[in-house]
C-alpha positions as CSV (number, residue, x, y, z in Angstrom):
1,R,14.9,10.7,16.3
2,D,13.9,14.4,15.4
3,Q,16.2,14.2,12.5
4,L,14.8,10.9,11.1
5,D,11.3,12.3,11.5
6,K,12.5,15.3,9.5
7,E,14.0,13.1,6.5
8,L,10.8,10.7,6.6
9,E,8.6,13.8,6.3
10,S,10.7,15.2,3.5
11,L,10.6,11.8,1.8
12,R,6.7,11.7,1.9
13,I,6.7,15.0,0.2
14,G,8.6,13.7,-2.7
15,I,6.3,10.5,-2.7
16,K,3.1,12.6,-2.7
17,I,4.5,14.9,-5.6
18,R,5.5,11.8,-7.7
19,A,2.1,10.1,-7.1
20,A,0.1,13.2,-8.0
21,R,2.3,13.6,-11.3
22,E,1.7,9.9,-12.2
23,K,-2.0,10.3,-11.7
24,R,-2.0,13.2,-14.1
25,A,-0.2,10.8,-16.5
26,M,2.6,13.6,-16.6
27,T,6.4,12.9,-17.2
28,Q,8.9,14.5,-15.1
29,A,10.0,16.2,-18.0
30,E,6.6,17.8,-18.6
31,L,6.3,18.9,-15.0
32,A,9.9,20.3,-15.1
33,N,8.9,22.2,-18.4
34,R,5.7,23.8,-16.7
35,I,7.7,25.3,-13.8
36,D,10.7,26.2,-15.7
37,K,13.1,23.7,-13.7
38,K,15.2,20.8,-15.0
39,L,14.1,17.4,-15.2
40,S,17.0,16.5,-12.7
41,F,15.4,18.8,-10.1
42,I,12.1,17.2,-10.5
43,S,13.8,13.7,-9.9
44,K,15.6,15.1,-7.0
45,V,12.6,16.5,-5.3
46,E,10.7,13.1,-5.9
47,N,13.5,11.0,-4.5
48,D,14.4,12.8,-1.4
49,G,11.9,15.8,-1.2
50,G,14.3,17.5,1.0
51,N,15.6,21.3,0.9
52,I,12.8,22.6,-1.3
53,T,11.3,26.1,-0.7
54,L,7.8,26.8,-0.1
55,K,7.6,28.8,-3.4
56,T,9.1,25.8,-5.4
57,L,6.5,23.6,-3.7
58,Y,3.7,25.9,-4.6
59,D,5.0,26.1,-8.2
60,I,5.1,22.3,-8.6
61,V,1.7,21.7,-6.9
62,E,-0.2,24.6,-8.3
63,R,1.3,25.6,-11.5
64,G,2.8,22.3,-12.5
65,L,0.2,19.9,-11.5
66,G,-2.9,22.2,-11.4
67,G,-3.6,21.2,-7.6
68,K,-4.0,23.3,-4.4
69,L,-1.3,23.2,-1.7
70,K,-2.6,23.1,1.9
71,I,-0.1,23.6,4.7
72,E,-1.3,22.8,8.1
73,V,0.6,23.5,11.4
74,R,-0.6,21.7,14.5
75,L,0.6,22.6,18.2
């Protein structure tokens, strides 16, 4: 169950990135160019969201999409 929850959370990150990119009427290629990554990398992040570093997540959200990333820890 814990593994499934982790996979679902990763997928949600990719879906949120895709939605933000589309809201800005930006292509995957444009986003990739802004953060110096390949289009295939953006596609992979949007489709599975897994195995992404915090630095890359910040780059995508802040440099690429012009947004702010908020990370919350709940105990």
